[in-house]
N, C-alpha and C positions, 0 to 999 in steps of 0.2 A: 411576278414579284418573287424574288428568291427567298427561301427560308434561311435564316441565319441560325446555325447550330452553335450555341455557346458552350464552352467547356464548363461542366459542373462537377467539380471534384467530389463533392459529397454524394452526388448521385452515383458516380462511378464507384466510389468506396462502398456505398450501400449495395450496389450490384455485385461487387466482389464478395461481400459478406452474406449475401442472400443464400438461404439454405434450399430454396426450391430449385429443382433442376430445369425448370422451364425458362428461366431468365437467361437469355444469351447462351444457353447450353452449358452453364457452369454447374458442376457437380460438387463433390466433396473437395476437389482440388481448388476450386475457385475461392471458397471462403478461407481455406488455409493460406493461399497465396496473399489474399487481402490482409489477413491477420499477421502473416509473417512480415509483410512490408511495413505494416504499422508498428510492429514490435521492433523492427530494425531501425525505424525512424526514432522511436522512443529510446532505444539504446544509444543512438548517436547523440541525442539531446542529453541523456544522463552521463555519457562519457565527457561531454563538454563541461557539464556542471562539476563532475568529479575532478576534472583537470584544473579547475580554478584553485590556486593555492590559498586564497583567503577564505574559501568555504570548506571548512573541515568540521569535525565533530566538536572540537573544543570551542571554536568560535560560535557555532550555533548554540551550544550550551551557555556560553557566556552572554550571548545576546538575549536569549529567551529566559534565562534563570531569574532575573529581576521581575519580569512580568509574571512568571510562574509563581514566585514567592508572594507577590502582591495579590494575585488571585487566590492563593491558598489562605493568606491572612484575612482577606475580605470574606472568603467563604467561612472560615473558622469563626470570625466575629459574628457573621450573620446567623450561623447555626447556634452559637452560644447565646446570643440574645433571644433567638426564637425559642430555644428550649429552657430558658431561665437558668443557665448554667453559670451566670456571673456570680461571684462571691458576694455574700451579704456584707454590708459595711461595718458590722459590729463584731462578729464572732470569728476569730482566727483568720483575720484578713491576710496577714503575711504568709501563713502556711498555705492557704488556699491559692493565693496569687502565685506563690512560688511553684506549687504543683501544677497549676494551669499553664503558667509560662513554660515550665519544663516540658510538659506534654506537648505544648504547641511547637516548641523548638524541635523536639524529637520527631514529631509528626512531619514537620516541614523538611527535616533532613531525610527522612525515609521517602517522602514524596519526591525530593530532588534526586535521590538515588534511583527511584523508579523512572523518573523523567530521563535521566542520563542513560538508563538501560533501554528505554524506548528509542532514544536517538541512536544508540549503538545498533539496535535491531533494524532500524530503518536503513542505516548505512550498510549493514551486512546484506540485507535483502537487495539493495540497489547494486551492490558489488556482484552478488550472484546473478542478478538479472543481466547486468552488463556483460558478464563473462559467458553467458549462454550463447551458443551458436545456433542460429536458425538456418539450417542448410537443407538441401534437397534430400539427403539420406533419411531424415526424419519424415519428410513428406512421403517418400517411397515406402517407408515402414508403416506409416499410418494407412496408406492406400492398401498395402498387403493385408493389414489387420482388418480393414473395412471389407475386403473381399471374402473373408471367412464367413461361411454360413453354417447353419446348424448341422447339416449332413456332414460337412467336413470336420466339424468339431467332434461329433459323436462317432463317426465311422471312418475317420481319416487314417488311423493307424491299424485298423483291423485287417484290411485286405492288401496292405502293401508289404 
């Protein structure tokens, strides 16, 4: 009865990322190759997403801003009711209501600015990640750094 060996991609990926040197003879280069291939695949996916003309920072902000405002208003109302910050019905109702409304609008505008900054930061990080080159020179540089030992670091320049 023949044994059927099925391809298991997750097992192969785990073997590539394994740090022990006993598994299939993979050392430091094995996990780096596994990580590099995963990063290249992730870069390809993010490049495809970035190439979509309908998916840009403005459209993401326009899509999520109403939901964000609703969550902010809901949270502000819940906090104000919980802390008893609602104005009393008899004393200076208009001035307290105007102050509360003004602070609420100002707070939402500041939070929208922070939200827009977060979207910009994510887009900038994705752009930097997509433009990063995962090549063999970095692998060789990492291997040469891994070959340094304490004796070479301490006494490497003394006798040469």
